[in-house]
C-alpha positions in Angstrom: 101.8 124.0 169.0 99.4 124.8 166.9 99.1 123.9 162.7 96.8 125.5 160.0 96.1 122.9 157.1 95.1 124.6 153.5 91.6 124.2 154.1 92.0 126.7 156.6 91.5 123.8 159.7 93.4 124.1 162.6 94.4 121.8 165.4 96.2 122.5 169.2 98.1 119.9 170.1 95.8 117.2 169.6 93.3 119.3 170.3 90.5 120.1 167.9 89.4 124.2 167.9 87.2 125.2 169.9 87.3 122.4 172.1 89.0 124.3 175.4 86.9 127.7 174.2 83.4 125.5 173.1 83.4 128.3 170.7 82.4 127.3 167.0 85.9 128.6 165.6 84.9 128.1 161.8 82.0 130.6 161.7 83.6 133.0 163.7 86.8 133.2 161.3 84.1 133.1 158.4 81.9 136.0 159.6 85.5 137.6 160.5 86.6 137.4 156.6 82.8 138.4 155.3 84.3 141.7 154.4 87.2 140.6 152.1 84.9 138.1 150.4 82.3 140.4 150.1 84.7 142.2 148.2 86.0 139.3 145.8 82.4 138.3 145.0 81.7 141.4 144.2 84.5 141.9 141.6 83.6 138.5 140.2 80.1 139.4 139.3 81.6 142.6 137.8 84.1 140.4 136.1 80.9 137.9 135.1 78.7 140.9 133.2 81.8 142.3 131.5 82.0 139.0 129.7 78.4 139.0 129.6 78.2 142.1 128.1 81.5 141.1 125.5 79.4 137.9 124.6 76.1 139.6 123.8 79.1 142.6 121.7 80.6 139.8 119.9 77.1 138.0 119.1 76.5 141.3 117.3 79.7 141.9 115.6 79.6 138.8 114.0 75.8 139.1 112.5 76.4 142.8 111.7 79.5 141.0 110.0 78.1 138.8 107.8 75.0 140.8 107.3 77.9 143.1 105.4 79.8 140.4 103.3 76.5 139.1 102.2 75.4 142.2 100.8 77.8 144.7 100.5 81.3 143.4 99.8 82.7 141.5 96.1 83.2 138.3 97.9 79.0 138.3 98.3 76.9 135.6 96.5 76.1 136.9 93.2 72.4 136.4 94.1 72.8 139.2 96.9 75.5 141.2 96.2 73.5 144.6 96.1 77.0 146.5 94.8 77.5 144.4 91.7 76.8 144.4 88.2 76.1 141.2 87.8 72.7 141.3 90.4 71.2 143.5 88.2 71.9 141.9 85.0 70.7 138.5 85.6 69.5 137.1 82.5 66.7 134.3 82.0 66.8 132.6 78.8 64.1 130.0 77.7 64.1 127.6 74.8 61.0 126.3 72.8 62.3 122.8 72.3 64.6 120.6 74.5 66.9 120.2 71.6 69.0 122.9 72.9 69.6 123.3 76.6 70.2 126.8 77.9 73.4 127.0 80.1 73.6 131.0 81.2 73.2 134.4 79.0 74.6 137.2 79.8 73.1 140.8 80.1 74.7 141.3 76.2 72.4 138.9 75.2 70.0 139.0 72.1 66.4 138.9 73.4 65.3 137.1 70.7 67.2 134.1 68.5 66.1 132.0 66.0 67.4 128.7 64.9 66.0 127.5 61.6 67.1 123.7 62.1 70.0 121.7 63.9 71.3 119.1 61.0 74.2 117.8 63.0 75.4 117.4 66.7 79.2 117.2 67.2 80.6 113.9 67.8 83.7 112.3 69.0 86.6 110.5 67.3 85.5 106.4 68.7 87.8 103.2 67.7 85.9 100.0 68.8 87.6 96.4 68.6 87.0 94.6 65.5 83.5 92.8 64.9 85.7 90.0 63.9 88.1 90.3 66.7 86.9 88.3 69.6 88.3 90.2 73.4 87.4 87.4 75.8 88.0 83.6 75.2 85.9 80.6 75.2 85.0 79.2 78.4 86.7 76.0 78.0 88.1 73.5 80.6 90.8 71.7 80.7 91.0 67.7 79.9 89.9 65.8 82.4 92.1 63.4 83.8 90.7 59.8 83.3 91.0 59.1 87.1 89.0 62.3 88.1 86.5 60.7 85.3 86.6 57.4 86.9 85.8 58.8 90.6 83.3 61.3 89.1 80.5 57.6 88.7 78.0 57.6 91.1 78.9 61.0 92.8 76.9 64.0 93.3 79.2 67.1 91.9 78.4 70.6 92.9 79.2 74.1 90.8 78.4 77.3 91.3 77.5 79.0 87.8 76.9 82.9 87.9 74.8 83.8 85.0 74.7 87.6 84.5 75.1 88.0 88.3 72.7 86.1 89.4 74.4 82.8 90.9 72.6 78.8 90.8 74.2 76.2 92.4 74.3 73.6 89.9 74.0 69.5 91.3 74.7 66.6 88.9 75.5 63.1 89.0 79.3 62.2 87.8 79.7 60.0 85.1 83.0 57.5 84.0 82.9 58.7 80.4 82.4 62.5 79.1 79.6 61.8 77.4 77.3 60.9 79.8 79.1 63.6 81.6 78.1 66.5 79.1 74.3 64.7 79.6 73.8 65.5 83.1 75.7 68.8 83.6 73.1 69.8 80.8 70.2 68.6 82.2 70.8 70.3 85.3 71.6 74.1 83.7 68.3 73.0 81.9 66.3 73.1 85.1 68.0 76.3 86.4 68.5 78.7 83.1 66.5 76.9 80.8 68.7 76.7 77.4 71.0 80.4 78.0 73.6 78.0 79.5 75.0 74.6 77.8 78.0 72.2 77.9 79.6 70.3 75.2 82.5 68.2 75.3 85.2 69.6 73.9 89.5 68.9 73.5 88.8 66.1 76.4 86.9 68.6 78.6 84.3 70.7 78.5 83.3 73.6 77.0 80.0 76.0 78.8 78.6 78.2 76.6 75.6 80.9 76.8 73.0 81.8 74.0 73.5 84.8 72.1 77.2 85.2 73.1 76.2 88.5 75.2 75.8 86.5 78.7 78.5 86.9 81.1 79.2 83.3 82.9 80.8 82.6 85.9 82.0 79.3 87.5 82.8 78.8 90.9 83.0 76.0 93.0 80.4 75.5 96.3 81.4 75.7 99.9 83.9 73.3 100.9 83.7 71.8 97.2 85.9 71.0 94.6 84.3 70.0 91.8 84.8 72.7 89.3 88.9 71.4 89.6 88.4 68.2 88.8 86.3 69.4 86.1 89.4 71.7 84.6 88.1 74.8 85.5 90.3 77.5 87.7 88.5 79.4 90.3 86.2 82.0 88.8 87.0 81.1 85.3 84.5 83.5 83.0 83.7 83.9 79.7 84.2 87.9 79.6 86.3 90.2 81.2 85.8 91.4 84.8 86.7 94.9 86.1 88.5 93.7 89.0 90.4 90.8 87.9 94.1 90.7 87.3 94.9 91.0 83.9 97.0 87.9 84.2 93.9 85.9 85.2 91.9 87.8 82.7 90.8 85.6 80.0 91.8 87.2 76.9 91.3 85.8 73.6 94.9 86.4 72.8 96.7 85.7 75.4 98.9 88.1 76.9 102.6 88.0 76.3 105.0 89.0 79.0 104.3 90.9 82.4 105.2 94.4 81.6 102.8 96.0 78.9 103.4 99.4 77.5 101.5 101.8 74.7 100.8 104.9 73.9 97.7 107.1 73.5 98.1 110.9 71.9 101.4 110.4 73.1 100.8 109.5 76.5 102.4 106.6 77.6 100.5 103.9 79.4 102.1 101.0 81.4 100.9 98.3 83.2 102.2 95.2 84.8 100.4 91.6 85.3 99.6 92.4 88.9 97.0 95.3 87.4 93.3 94.9 87.0 91.4 95.5 83.9 89.9 98.4 85.7 93.4 99.8 87.3 94.2 100.1 83.0 91.2 101.6 82.4 91.2 103.9 85.2 94.8 104.7 84.1 94.0 105.6 80.6 91.2 107.7 81.1 92.5 109.7 84.1 95.6 110.4 81.9 96.6 113.4 79.5 95.8 110.8 76.8 92.1 112.9 76.4 90.3 109.6 75.9 88.0 107.5 77.5 88.1 103.8 77.0 84.6 101.1 78.5 84.5 97.7 78.2 81.3 96.2 77.1 80.7 92.8 78.3 77.4 91.8 76.1 79.1 92.7 73.3 82.8 91.6 74.5 84.1 94.5 72.7 86.4 98.0 74.1 85.6 101.3 72.6 87.8 104.0 73.1 86.4 107.5 72.3 88.3 111.2 72.3 87.2 113.9 75.6 87.3 116.6 72.5 84.7 116.3 69.7 84.0 117.8 66.0 86.2 116.8 63.2 89.9 118.2 65.1 89.3 115.2 67.4 91.4 112.5 67.0 93.2 109.6 68.2 96.5 107.6 67.7 97.7 104.5 69.6 100.6 102.7 69.0 102.2 99.3 71.0 105.5 99.0 72.4 106.2 96.2 74.7 103.3 93.2 75.5 100.4 92.8 73.5 97.8 94.3 75.7 96.6 97.1 73.6 96.4 93.9 70.9 94.2 91.9 72.9 91.6 94.8 73.8 91.1 96.2 70.2 92.6 93.6 68.1 95.1 95.2 66.9 98.4 93.8 65.5 100.2 92.4 68.6 102.7 95.3 67.7 107.1 94.9 67.7 107.9 94.4 71.3 107.9 91.8 74.2 110.3 92.4 77.6 111.4 89.5 80.1 113.7 89.9 82.3 116.6 87.7 83.0 115.8 87.9 86.5 112.9 85.3 86.1 115.6 82.6 85.7 115.9 80.6 88.8 116.5 76.8 90.1 114.6 77.4 93.4 111.3 78.9 94.7 112.5 80.4 97.7 113.1 83.5 99.4 115.6 84.4 101.5 115.1 87.0 104.5 118.8 89.0 104.2 120.2 92.6 105.9 118.1 92.5 109.1 118.4 89.1 110.3 122.3 89.1 111.2 121.9 88.4 114.7 124.2 85.6 116.7 122.3 82.1 115.9 119.1 81.6 117.8 118.5 85.1 118.2 116.6 85.1 115.3 113.3 86.4 116.6 114.1 88.3 119.7 114.0 91.4 118.2 110.2 90.8 117.4 109.0 88.6 119.9 108.0 91.3 122.6 106.3 92.9 119.9 104.5 89.8 118.7 103.3 88.7 121.9 100.7 91.7 123.0 99.3 90.7 119.7 97.9 92.9 116.1 101.0 92.3 114.3 101.1 90.6 111.1 102.9 89.4 108.1 101.7 90.2 104.8 103.0 89.1 101.1 101.7 89.0 97.4 100.9 85.5 96.2 100.6 85.6 92.5 100.4 89.4 92.4 97.4 89.5 95.5 98.0 90.6 98.9 97.6 88.3 101.1 98.0 89.2 105.3 98.3 86.8 108.2 97.7 87.9 111.6 100.4 87.3 114.4 98.4 85.6 117.6 99.4 87.7 120.8 100.4 85.0 123.7 101.3 85.9 127.7 104.7 87.0 128.4 105.7 84.3 131.0 104.0 81.3 128.1 107.6 79.4 127.8 105.8 78.1 124.3 105.9 81.2 122.8 109.1 80.4 120.6 110.5 81.0 117.1 109.1 78.0 116.3 105.5 78.8 117.3 105.9 81.9 115.8 106.4 80.3 112.5 103.9 78.0 112.9 101.0 80.1 113.4 102.1 81.8 110.4 102.4 78.5 108.2 98.6 77.3 109.9 97.3 80.5 108.2 99.0 79.6 105.1 98.1 76.4 104.7 94.6 77.6 105.1 94.8 79.9 102.6 96.9 78.2 99.7 96.3 74.7 100.8 99.0 72.5 103.3 102.9 72.3 101.1 102.1 75.1 99.0 103.8 77.7 101.1 105.7 77.4 104.4 108.4 79.5 106.1 111.2 77.8 108.1 114.5 78.9 109.2 117.6 78.2 107.6 121.2 78.7 108.0 123.6 81.2 106.1 126.5 81.3 106.8 126.3 80.3 110.1 123.0 82.7 110.8 119.5 82.4 111.3 117.4 83.7 108.8 113.5 83.0 107.4 113.1 81.3 104.4 109.8 81.1 102.4 109.0 78.0 100.1 106.5 77.8 97.4 105.4 75.4 94.9 105.1 75.5 91.2 102.3 78.1 90.8 102.3 80.3 93.5 104.9 83.2 92.8 105.3 85.0 95.6 106.9 88.7 96.6 106.8 91.8 98.6 105.9 95.8 98.1 106.7 98.9 99.9 103.6 98.8 101.6 103.9 94.8 102.7 106.9 95.9 104.3 105.6 98.4 106.8 103.3 95.6 108.1 104.9 95.2 111.1 107.2 92.0 111.5 107.7 91.7 107.3 111.1 94.4 107.5 112.2 92.9 110.3 112.6 89.3 108.7 114.4 90.8 106.5 112.9 91.3 103.6 113.1 93.6 101.2 110.8 95.4 98.2 110.9 93.4 95.1 112.0 90.2 96.7 110.4 87.8 94.4 110.4 83.6 94.1 111.1 84.4 90.7 114.5 85.8 92.0 117.4 83.7 93.2 120.7 84.6 94.2 121.8 83.4 91.1 120.0 85.9 89.2 121.8 88.8 90.6 125.1 87.5 89.0 123.4 87.2 85.1 125.6 89.5 82.6 125.7 89.0 78.7 128.7 86.5 79.6 126.7 83.8 82.0 126.2 80.8 79.9 122.9 79.8 79.6 123.4 76.4 81.4 124.4 78.4 84.5 120.7 80.5 84.7 119.0 77.3 83.5 118.0 77.5 79.5 117.7 75.1 77.9 115.5 73.2 75.1 114.7 74.3 71.2 113.0 77.3 70.1 111.0 77.0 66.7 110.6 80.3 64.6 108.1 80.5 62.0 107.7 84.2 60.2 109.2 85.4 56.7 112.2 86.9 55.4 113.2 90.1 53.7 111.7 88.9 50.6 108.3 87.8 52.1 108.8 83.8 51.8 107.7 82.2 54.4 110.7 80.7 56.5 110.7 78.2 59.9 113.9 77.8 61.9 115.1 76.1 64.4 117.2 77.5 67.2 118.9 74.2 69.6 119.8 76.6 72.9 123.6 75.1 73.8 123.8 75.3 77.3 127.9 76.6 76.8 126.4 80.3 74.8 126.5 83.3 76.8 123.1 85.5 76.9 125.2 87.5 73.9 125.5 84.7 72.1 121.8 83.0 72.1 121.2 87.2 70.9 123.4 86.7 68.1 122.3 83.3 67.0 118.7 84.6 66.7 119.3 87.7 65.2 121.2 85.5 62.2 118.0 83.9 61.5 116.4 87.7 60.0 113.3 87.0 61.1 113.2 88.7 64.6 115.2 91.1 67.1 116.8 89.6 70.6 118.2 91.9 72.8 119.8 92.1 75.9 119.4 94.6 78.6 122.7 94.8 81.1 121.4 97.1 83.0 117.7 95.7 83.8 118.5 92.3 82.9 116.3 91.6 80.6 116.0 90.5 77.4 113.5 91.9 74.8 111.8 90.3 71.5 110.6 91.8 68.4 110.1 90.5 65.3 111.8 92.5 61.8 109.4 91.9 59.3 106.0 93.1 58.7 104.0 89.6 58.5 103.2 86.9 61.4 106.2 86.1 63.8 105.9 83.0 65.9 108.0 81.7 68.8 107.5 78.1 69.8 109.5 75.6 72.1 109.7 71.9 72.6 108.9 71.2 76.5 112.7 72.5 77.7 112.4 75.3 75.3 109.0 76.0 76.2 109.6 76.5 79.9 112.4 78.9 78.9 110.2 81.1 77.2 107.7 81.1 80.4 110.8 82.3 82.2 111.3 84.9 80.5 108.4 86.4 78.8 106.0 84.4 80.9 104.1 82.4 78.1 105.4 79.3 76.6 104.4 80.6 73.3 105.1 84.2 71.8 103.2 85.7 69.0 103.9 89.1 66.8 101.4 89.7 64.1 101.9 93.8 62.9 98.6 94.1 61.0 95.6 92.5 62.7 92.1 93.3 62.1 91.2 96.9 61.6 89.9 98.9 63.8 85.9 100.1 63.9 86.8 103.6 63.3 84.1 106.9 63.7 85.5 110.0 62.9 84.7 113.3 64.6 81.9 115.5 63.3 81.0 119.1 63.4 77.9 120.2 65.4 76.1 121.6 61.9 72.8 124.5 62.7 71.4 127.5 60.7 70.3 130.6 63.0 68.4 133.0 61.1 69.3 131.7 57.8 72.9 131.5 58.5 74.8 127.9 58.7 77.4 127.6 61.2 79.3 124.6 62.4 81.0 124.0 66.0 83.4 121.4 66.9 81.4 121.3 70.1 78.0 120.8 71.3 78.7 123.9 74.3 79.4 127.1 72.9 78.0 130.8 73.1 75.4 132.0 70.4 74.7 135.6 70.7 75.3 135.9 74.2 73.6 132.8 75.5 75.6 129.6 76.3 73.7 127.1 75.1 74.1 122.8 74.5 72.5 121.3 71.6 70.9 117.7 72.9 69.7 116.4 70.0 68.7 116.9 65.7 65.5 119.2 65.2 64.3 120.5 61.6 63.0 123.8 64.1 62.6 126.1 64.2 63.6 127.0 67.7 63.2 129.7 70.1 65.5 131.6 72.4 63.6 134.4 74.4 66.0 136.3 76.3 64.9 139.0 78.8 65.6 140.0 82.3 65.2 137.9 85.5 63.4 140.4 87.8 61.9 137.7 89.8 65.5 137.3 91.0 66.2 140.6 91.6 63.3 141.5 93.4 64.0 138.0 96.1 67.5 139.9 96.3 66.1 142.8 97.9 63.8 141.4 99.9 66.1 138.8 101.6 68.5 141.8 102.0 65.0 144.2 103.8 64.2 140.8 105.9 68.3 140.0 107.1 68.4 144.4 107.6 64.9 144.4 109.6 66.1 141.4 111.8 69.4 143.6 112.5 67.8 146.6 113.5 64.8 144.6 115.7 67.4 142.7 117.7 69.8 146.0 118.3 66.5 147.9 119.4 65.7 144.6 122.0 68.8 145.1 123.6 68.3 149.0 123.9 65.2 149.0 125.2 65.3 145.6 127.2 64.4 146.5 131.3 67.1 146.1 133.5 66.7 142.8 135.9 70.9 142.8 135.5 70.4 145.3 138.7 68.1 142.7 140.4 70.0 139.5 139.4 73.5 139.9 140.3 75.7 136.9 138.9 75.8 134.2 141.1 78.5 133.3 143.7 80.0 129.7 143.8 78.2 129.3 147.4 74.7 130.2 145.6 75.0 128.0 143.0 75.5 125.2 145.5 72.0 125.6 147.2 70.0 126.0 143.5 69.5 123.5 140.7 70.5 123.8 137.1 67.3 124.8 135.6 67.0 127.8 138.9 70.4 128.4 137.6 69.7 128.7 133.9 66.9 131.4 134.3 68.4 133.5 137.2 71.0 133.7 134.6 68.6 135.1 131.8 67.1 137.7 134.4 71.1 139.0 135.0 72.1 139.3 131.4 68.7 141.3 130.6 69.4 145.6 130.0 73.3 145.0 129.9 73.1 146.7 126.8 69.9 149.1 127.6 70.8 152.5 126.1 74.0 151.8 124.7 75.3 155.0 123.1 77.4 153.1 120.4 74.5 150.8 119.7 72.1 153.8 119.4 74.4 155.5 116.9 74.5 152.9 114.8 71.3 152.3 114.4 70.8 156.2 113.9 73.4 156.2 111.3 71.5 153.1 109.3 68.4 154.8 109.4 69.4 158.5 108.1 70.5 155.8 105.2 68.1 154.3 104.3 66.2 158.0 103.9 68.9 159.8 102.5 68.8 160.6 98.4 71.4 159.6 96.3 72.2 163.0 94.1 73.4 161.0 90.9 69.9 159.4 90.8 67.6 162.0 92.3 65.9 158.5 93.8 65.8 157.7 97.3 65.1 153.5 98.4 61.0 155.0 99.1 60.8 156.2 95.3 61.3 152.4 94.9 59.0 150.6 97.1 61.5 150.4 100.1 60.1 152.6 103.1 60.5 152.7 107.1 57.7 151.4 108.7 54.7 154.1 109.9 54.4 151.7 113.2 56.7 153.3 115.6 57.2 150.0 117.8 59.0 149.0 114.6 62.0 151.4 115.0 62.5 152.3 111.7 62.4 148.6 109.9 62.3 148.6 106.6 58.6 147.6 104.8 58.6 146.5 100.9 56.1 147.7 98.1 56.8 144.8 95.5 54.4 146.1 93.2 56.3 149.7 93.3 60.1 147.6 93.5 59.1 145.9 90.0 57.7 149.1 88.1 60.9 150.9 89.3 62.8 147.7 87.7 61.2 147.7 84.4 61.0 151.1 83.7 64.2 152.7 85.5 66.8 149.7 85.7 69.9 151.7 85.8 68.9 154.0 88.3 68.0 151.4 90.9 71.5 149.8 90.6 73.5 152.9 90.8 70.8 154.3 94.0 72.6 150.8 95.7 75.9 150.7 93.7 77.2 154.0 93.6 80.6 154.4 94.5 80.6 158.4 95.3 76.6 158.2 97.6 74.9 155.1 96.6 72.7 153.9 99.4 74.6 150.5 99.4 78.3 151.7 99.2 77.2 153.7 102.6 75.3 151.1 104.6 78.4 148.8 103.9 81.1 151.7 105.0 78.6 152.0 108.0 78.8 148.1 109.1 82.2 148.2 108.6 83.5 151.2 110.8 81.7 149.1 113.4 81.8 145.9 113.1 84.9 145.2 110.7 87.4 142.3 112.3 90.6 143.7 111.5 93.6 143.5 113.9 94.9 147.1 111.9 91.7 149.0 111.5 89.1 147.4 113.8 85.6 148.9 114.1 84.5 150.4 116.8 82.7 147.5 118.6 85.3 145.7 117.8 88.2 147.5 119.1 85.6 148.0 122.3 85.0 143.9 122.6 86.9 142.3 120.1 85.6 139.6 117.9 84.6 135.8 118.2 87.1 134.8 114.9 90.0 136.8 116.6 92.1 135.8 119.7 93.2 139.6 120.1 92.7 140.8 123.8 94.4 144.7 122.9 90.0 145.7 123.1 88.6 147.5 126.1 86.6 144.6 127.9 89.3 142.4 127.8 91.7 145.1 129.3 89.1 145.7 131.9 88.7 142.1 132.8 92.4 141.6 132.7 92.3 144.8 135.9 89.8 142.9 137.7 91.7 139.6 137.4 94.7 141.6 138.9 92.5 142.8 142.0 90.3 139.5 142.4 94.0 138.3 142.8 95.3 140.7 145.4 91.9 140.2 147.2 92.9 136.7 147.5 95.9 137.1 148.5 94.8 139.7 151.4 92.1 136.8 152.7 94.2 134.2 152.8 96.5 136.6 155.0 93.5 137.6 157.4 92.5 133.9 157.3 95.6 132.8 158.5 96.2 135.4 161.0 93.1 135.4 163.0 93.5 131.3 162.8 96.9 131.7 164.4 95.1 134.5 166.8 92.0 131.4 167.5 94.9 128.8 168.3 97.0 131.4 170.6 93.6 131.8 172.8 92.9 127.9 172.9 96.7 127.3 174.3 96.5 129.7 176.7 92.7 128.9 177.8 94.5 125.0 177.9 97.4 126.1 180.3 94.8 127.9 182.6 92.8 124.7 183.0 96.2 122.7 183.5 97.1 125.2 186.3 93.7 125.7 187.7 93.5 122.0 187.9 97.0 121.4 190.3 96.5 124.3 192.5 92.8 122.6 193.2 94.8 119.5 193.9 97.4 121.1 196.0 94.4 122.1 198.1 92.7 119.1 198.0 96.1 117.5 199.7 96.5 120.4 202.3 93.2 119.4 203.7 
């Protein structure tokens, strides 16, 4: 029994091929198949030549189509579109003074314009913080604790002080009294900053100033230091606003009241929250439909808002509807509305995961354990409005210590590193017999989750939802107008100072009765006729506003102040509807005199007698604007046309006259390539491609048509290209390339521009129109009406196989498939025949051996 494997080798019983006969069976089979293999190789060679030919044609198509698109279509660039009016009507206007900038000019522009003077530029409407209003509060520290002051004696303290962006470490000796402490600090500050930064004792603590008030000072602790906090300052404390600081942490001189702010500018409503940065608010205003731009100048500590429009039609209208952010920025009246959410009522600082963690007790983390083991998981939340992310370490699947306690401890360790031990902690609590994750925070650490937080792996699985805040305990979800003040933790008393309807000063005290309902609280407050308190049952929010046009303040005793803090984010509220007036500069029109005629425009950029100009500065004049046709640009475009045309003619003629080396360098077979280096293969294939388009009739016809157009006379003008300096080369070797006489072209443009334009762009017989049509007929890439070359070879940008060469390739592919089938059948037959021969020889040998044994035994 013999068998043939897919590689063509044969096995006869346990014998190798040729073992009995001694023949080189493999070589013999290959020789017997050589005729069929030769036919296959020829088909592959033919296929390769057609593919190369198609590649060359497609490259030609791309260049022809790009050439046509560049010069002869209305999608062409304006500086090369020979069919457009704009190409031949490019105007160049120059100004005799930098006070006027020329933007563009049309062909209808006046050749000479005289501006006698520019008396006034158009300006925008501008409002700025009043000079008497201070935006940022002083850099004042809290009163220094007596115990801290005593501990300073003999200690070296250090803080980092940044002055206008330059940070220096200040080291100084502590002292057990404020006066000596200030003296030691000033000595160190003076050695580093001179007299620019000084410290003084104020309100039981330290105040740090910069001379002149124009300097920005930022205080931070040194690495691993805690001196700043002991000195009564927060990390990052500054005397100026910072674009990247949260509103809730920014040093506004007028403390921001509440956590939500709303105001309108030119009717566009702008909203912000305490968790937004100063930069967020400015970007929100500047990118809105309000039509204004707001900037903050840290040197002057002022905000400026200016209209994007100019002239006396420009205006800015501002109205504050909630909170006092606009007032804090510009010194406006504090407005009439501060809103605080009743959801801020809380008895604990905890958040508990709900909804998702309702598995059986003990199974809290099963749904995320396997993912957490793999690593790359994280837990994300917001602390005081800032995002904080905790990476969860991945542990081995077989680690027996990786349980929910390890999981929680890994998070708590990182929370302790970021916020101090015990300030923010996770734990597992049982709610109705089911395990839940709980987060608890110390005073001063407000926690929350937003939608993006919930996309961070484990947050959602732990049962937290967007809007969860530590200021939202379960009790807050039950607040209604009938909820009692005692039930939601409000107590103490409020003192309200203002004026009554007659204008008399009034001071009233409102003692919060624990038995009052929320509705009764609003009624009691409103009965005082100084302000208005209202409850919204949908948003569970209280809003307070004043009813008079004078100042109103609301303060509280210890518990009352806590109630105001819980509701509005401040322990005292101020309403001041008058405020300081803004510094306003109204918009003005541009004023100029042109040829003795006074002109006003509400913008500095406008068209003047066909010339688009921009006024740059005032001038006593005179200023001359001179306009002339930009002949240089027209000549440049025509020179570019000639260069590109000659490049195409040169390349096409190269293909037509190329020596036919492909006849002597047939495409290599796979067997031949195995015997050659890559460089040898590359050199061979270069030769094998040469001459594939030699004397190509389609290319010859295209070139002939192109040359004919270059010689034609355009009847509507009575001119040909050679009349304007474009002629074919007298050197026969150039094969019809164009030669440009630039001087003759400029003369024609100067004396007969309209006819030069018509020579190219006439729709009936223009050279440009005719040449564009010829190129389109040859190389237009379209499935509906392709050019002749595209119909023959297809295009690089299209996957269409409905072209002549692609069909030929498909037919060759079918022929190769048939020959391969025939080859395999012949090879199988030959192996079977040799197999039968080997088997027969083996049997003969066996019989011969048996006969020989018989003769031997008979002897």
